[in-house]
C-alpha positions in Angstrom: 31.2 32.1 66.3 29.9 32.2 69.8 30.3 35.8 70.2 28.4 36.5 67.0 24.9 35.1 67.6 21.2 35.8 67.4 19.0 37.1 70.2 15.4 37.5 69.7 15.9 37.0 66.0 18.5 40.0 65.8 22.0 39.2 65.0 24.6 40.6 67.7 28.2 40.9 67.9 28.9 40.3 71.7 26.2 42.4 73.4 25.6 44.9 70.6 23.0 44.5 68.0 24.6 44.6 64.5 21.7 46.4 63.0 22.5 49.3 65.5 26.1 49.2 64.4 25.2 49.5 61.0 22.8 52.4 61.6 25.6 54.3 63.4 28.5 53.5 61.1 27.0 52.8 57.8 27.5 49.9 55.3 29.5 48.1 54.1 31.2 47.6 57.3 33.5 45.1 59.0 32.5 44.3 62.7 34.9 42.4 65.0 34.3 40.7 68.3 37.2 41.6 70.8 36.5 38.7 72.9 36.6 36.3 69.9 40.1 37.4 69.1 41.3 36.9 72.7 39.7 33.5 73.0 41.2 32.2 69.9 44.7 33.3 70.9 44.3 31.8 74.5 42.9 28.6 72.8 45.9 28.1 70.9 48.4 29.1 73.4 46.8 26.7 76.0 46.7 23.8 73.6 50.5 23.4 74.3 51.2 21.9 77.7 55.0 21.0 77.3 56.4 24.0 75.8 55.3 27.8 75.6 55.4 29.0 72.0 55.8 32.5 70.9 52.6 33.2 68.9 53.4 35.8 66.3 50.0 36.8 65.0 50.0 37.1 61.2 49.5 40.7 60.4 48.4 40.2 56.8 45.2 38.6 58.1 43.6 41.5 59.7 46.1 44.5 60.0 44.1 47.2 61.9 46.4 48.8 64.4 43.7 48.3 67.1 43.6 44.5 66.5 47.4 44.3 66.7 47.4 46.2 69.8 44.8 44.1 71.4 46.6 40.9 70.7 50.1 42.4 71.6 48.5 43.3 75.0 47.7 39.6 75.4 51.3 38.6 74.9 51.4 37.9 71.1 54.3 38.7 68.8 53.6 39.6 65.1 54.5 38.0 61.8 55.0 40.7 59.2 55.8 40.5 55.4 56.6 44.1 54.5 57.9 47.4 55.4 54.3 48.8 56.0 53.6 45.9 58.5 56.7 46.8 60.3 55.5 50.3 60.6 52.1 48.8 61.9 53.9 46.7 64.5 55.7 49.7 65.8 52.6 51.8 66.0 50.9 48.8 67.9 53.7 48.9 70.4 54.8 45.5 69.9 58.2 44.7 71.3 60.5 44.0 68.4 62.0 41.0 70.1 58.6 39.4 69.3 58.6 40.3 65.5 59.5 37.9 62.8 59.8 39.1 59.0 58.8 36.7 56.3 58.1 37.1 52.6 60.1 36.3 49.3 60.8 39.9 48.1 62.3 41.9 51.1 63.7 45.3 49.8 67.1 46.7 51.0 65.1 49.6 52.7 62.6 47.1 54.3 65.7 44.9 55.4 67.5 48.1 56.9 64.3 49.1 58.7 63.8 45.8 60.4 67.5 45.6 61.5 67.4 49.0 63.0 64.2 48.0 64.9 66.0 44.9 66.1 63.5 42.3 65.3 63.8 38.9 66.4 64.3 37.0 63.1 64.0 37.4 59.4 62.6 34.2 57.8 64.8 33.9 54.7 63.5 32.5 51.6 66.6 32.2 49.1 70.5 32.6 49.1 70.2 35.9 47.2 68.0 37.2 50.1 70.4 35.8 52.8 73.3 37.7 50.8 71.4 41.0 50.7 70.7 40.7 54.5 74.2 40.0 55.3 75.2 43.1 53.1 72.8 45.4 54.6 73.7 44.3 58.2 77.5 44.6 57.4 76.7 48.4 56.2 74.9 48.9 59.6 77.8 47.1 61.5 75.1 44.7 62.9 74.8 40.9 63.1 71.3 39.6 62.8 69.5 36.3 63.5 67.7 34.6 60.6 65.7 31.4 60.2 66.0 29.5 56.9 62.6 28.7 55.4 62.6 25.2 54.1 60.3 23.8 51.5 59.6 20.2 52.6 57.6 19.4 49.4 54.6 17.9 51.4 51.0 17.8 50.4 48.8 20.1 52.6 45.4 19.3 51.0 44.2 22.9 50.6 43.1 25.2 47.8 46.2 25.5 45.4 46.3 29.2 45.6 47.3 28.9 49.4 49.6 25.8 49.4 52.9 26.9 50.0 55.1 23.9 50.6 55.3 21.9 47.3 58.4 22.1 45.0 56.6 24.2 42.4 55.8 27.0 45.0 57.7 30.3 45.1 58.2 29.9 48.8 61.2 28.4 50.9 64.4 26.6 50.0 64.6 23.1 48.9 66.8 20.7 51.2 69.7 20.4 48.7 69.9 24.3 48.4 69.6 24.7 52.1 72.6 22.1 52.7 74.7 24.2 50.5 73.8 27.4 52.4 74.8 25.8 55.8 78.1 24.4 54.2 79.0 27.9 53.3 77.6 29.9 55.9 81.0 31.4 56.7 80.4 33.6 53.6 77.8 35.5 55.6 79.6 36.7 58.7 76.9 39.2 59.6 74.1 36.7 59.7 73.6 33.9 62.3 71.4 31.1 61.2 69.5 30.4 64.3 66.1 28.8 63.3 64.3 26.9 60.9 61.0 28.2 59.4 58.3 26.2 57.8 54.9 27.1 56.4 52.9 24.3 54.7 49.8 26.3 53.5 46.7 27.8 54.7 43.3 26.6 55.8 44.6 23.2 56.7 42.3 20.8 58.3 44.5 17.9 59.1 47.4 17.5 61.5 49.5 15.2 59.2 50.9 17.9 56.9 52.4 19.8 60.0 53.8 16.5 61.4 55.0 15.2 58.2 56.9 18.6 57.4 58.4 18.4 60.8 59.6 15.0 60.5 61.3 15.6 57.2 63.0 18.7 58.6 64.2 17.0 61.6 65.9 14.3 59.5 67.4 17.1 57.4 68.8 18.7 60.5 70.2 15.5 61.7 72.0 15.1 58.4 73.8 18.5 58.8 75.6 17.2 61.7 77.9 20.1 63.2 77.0 22.4 60.3 73.7 23.2 62.0 73.5 25.2 65.4 69.8 26.3 65.5 67.7 26.8 68.6 64.4 27.7 67.2 61.7 26.0 65.0 59.0 28.3 63.4 56.3 26.2 61.9 54.3 29.2 60.6 50.6 29.2 60.7 47.8 27.5 58.5 45.5 25.9 61.0 42.0 26.1 59.5 38.6 27.4 60.6 34.9 26.4 59.9 33.5 28.4 56.9 31.0 25.9 55.8 30.9 22.3 56.5 34.7 21.8 57.2 35.8 19.4 59.9 38.7 21.3 61.5 41.7 19.7 63.1 41.9 19.1 66.9 44.1 21.7 68.6 45.1 19.2 71.1 46.3 16.6 68.5 47.9 19.4 66.7 49.9 20.7 69.8 50.7 17.0 70.9 52.0 16.2 67.5 54.5 19.2 67.4 55.4 18.7 70.9 56.3 15.1 70.6 59.0 16.2 67.7 60.1 19.5 69.2 60.3 19.0 73.0 63.0 16.2 73.1 65.4 18.3 71.0 64.9 21.5 73.3 64.0 23.8 70.7 62.2 27.0 71.0 58.8 27.2 69.2 57.2 30.0 67.1 53.8 29.8 65.6 52.3 32.3 63.1 48.5 32.1 63.1 46.3 34.5 61.2 43.1 32.9 59.9 42.7 30.9 63.0 42.6 33.8 65.3 40.9 36.4 63.1 38.6 34.5 60.6 35.6 33.8 62.9 36.4 36.7 64.9 34.5 39.2 62.4 31.7 39.6 59.9 31.0 41.9 56.9 27.6 43.6 56.9 26.0 44.9 53.6 22.7 46.5 52.7 20.4 45.3 50.0 20.0 48.0 47.4 17.8 46.1 44.7 16.0 42.8 44.3 16.4 42.1 40.5 14.5 39.2 38.8 15.2 37.9 35.5 14.1 34.8 33.7 15.1 32.2 36.1 17.2 34.2 38.3 16.8 36.3 41.3 19.7 38.7 42.4 20.3 40.7 45.7 22.3 43.5 44.7 24.1 44.9 47.7 26.3 47.9 48.6 29.2 45.7 49.3 31.3 44.4 46.5 34.5 42.5 45.5 36.7 45.4 46.2 35.5 45.0 49.9 35.9 41.2 50.1 37.4 39.5 47.2 37.8 36.0 48.5 34.7 34.6 46.8 35.8 35.6 43.3 39.5 35.0 44.0 39.3 31.7 45.7 35.7 30.6 45.0 35.6 30.8 48.8 32.4 30.1 50.8 31.1 32.6 53.3 27.9 31.7 55.2 25.4 34.6 54.4 22.5 35.3 56.8 20.1 38.1 57.5 20.8 40.5 60.2 17.0 40.3 61.2 15.3 37.1 60.8 11.7 37.8 60.0 8.8 35.3 60.8 6.9 34.1 57.9 9.4 34.8 55.1 10.3 31.7 53.0 13.8 31.0 51.9 14.5 32.0 48.2 17.5 31.2 46.0 19.6 34.2 45.0 22.8 35.2 43.4 24.1 38.0 45.9 26.2 40.4 43.7 27.7 43.9 44.2 27.8 47.1 42.1 31.2 46.7 40.4 31.4 46.5 36.6 32.7 42.9 36.7 30.7 39.5 36.2 33.1 38.3 39.1 31.6 40.7 41.5 29.6 38.2 43.6 29.5 37.0 47.2 27.5 33.8 46.4 25.7 32.2 43.6 22.6 30.1 43.9 22.5 30.7 47.7 19.3 29.9 49.6 18.6 33.0 52.0 15.6 34.2 53.7 13.5 36.5 51.2 15.1 39.9 51.3 13.9 43.4 50.6 15.8 46.7 49.7 17.4 48.5 52.6 17.6 45.3 54.7 21.0 43.9 55.9 23.1 40.7 55.3 25.9 39.5 57.2 28.8 37.5 55.6 30.3 35.4 58.4 33.9 34.3 58.9 35.1 37.5 57.4 37.6 38.7 60.0 40.7 37.2 58.0 41.6 38.4 54.6 38.7 40.8 54.2 39.4 44.3 54.9 43.0 43.6 54.5 42.7 42.4 50.9 40.2 45.2 49.9 40.9 47.8 47.4 39.6 51.1 45.8 38.6 49.5 42.5 35.9 51.5 40.8 37.0 54.3 42.8 35.1 52.9 45.9 36.0 54.0 49.2 37.1 51.3 51.6 34.6 50.0 54.4 34.5 51.1 57.8 35.9 48.9 60.6 34.3 48.5 64.0 35.7 46.7 67.2 33.0 45.4 69.8 33.9 45.1 73.5 31.0 43.9 75.5 28.3 46.5 75.2 30.3 49.2 73.5 31.1 49.4 69.7 34.4 51.4 69.0 35.2 52.7 65.5 38.7 51.6 64.5 38.7 52.7 61.0 36.6 55.6 59.3 34.9 54.9 56.1 37.3 56.2 53.3 36.1 59.6 51.9 36.2 60.5 48.2 39.0 63.0 48.9 41.2 60.4 50.2 40.9 58.5 47.0 43.0 61.1 45.3 45.6 61.5 48.0 49.1 61.0 46.4 47.9 61.8 42.8 49.6 64.5 41.2 48.1 66.6 38.2 51.1 67.6 36.0 51.4 71.4 35.3 50.8 71.1 31.5 47.2 69.6 32.5 46.2 72.3 34.9 
């Protein structure tokens, strides 16, 4: 996280002191480095030397329109999984020829909206979904391009909640079922099967799952003969980042492994990174409210909570936690770092060694740019956090802190209760 660093014992995002951002916008707050997003996007793009992939950033990782617009202006496309994300893509002024629509449960309205927007591809997860897209396209007198998402049944060596390419997962189509779809694709005249889509899991730290999945897929394509006339391979996302002590994969080896398989066949290539671009581009900052001591335990009770950042309790995920201000002479103590929500699962870390902290002081959770705000909720009727984008010496608000009145938006009081 080179753009989030200490200077004279104060944590900075680019050239702005995190403490100053917290004073201006309050806590809890998500803070993102604009340059970090750009650097990670370019790092991935430049790793490929023999092919120019279309990099469709995965909107679900960090979906603020300002972030999407930032990446779109760099040349990125967007990977969406809902009608709401299609709406965000349009607001971010993303050319729809750079939008791909994934997800296992697309509704008729979502399919219709995406067809009307003329997106590049639907990533299709089942034959019933294929039939639905065909029917909606027929009703609109359109013919649309789709990529069949295959499930190659390969091991991805990641948390079982975020593995997606084993036969027991809900994602993708097994090879036998895909073969039957290709054999009867004439049943779906308003759809063109122009691509194959893969996504073997998230937070992958080895190249082998990508390569193994591609090899199995190429063998399957070859076995189809003239039934298959695809021109695009979409290998999804999944490249891991460093949260703790992980040894991440080499982008050079990752790109070379993919190019060795794809380039000789002349296919176009699509990537769908999310965490890789966003994860280490942001932090979550929270303020200590109380220091509580019990028999054998110390708790830091902070104003951030599991509704703001659910990954630690949902995935047992690790986030490095550091003081925003390093104070000389303070020893490190072991704390459980917890929030105010009425759940025992409301914690950011247990038995974590951190500099001795006092009330009103700030902590930063690193690697919080991906699946942080985008997974947040209003549980316990808590307003969601503010979001700030730092560019050089300037901190730009990109989401206001949610006010209480907003929590009731959409709720209706029946007349008999008034």
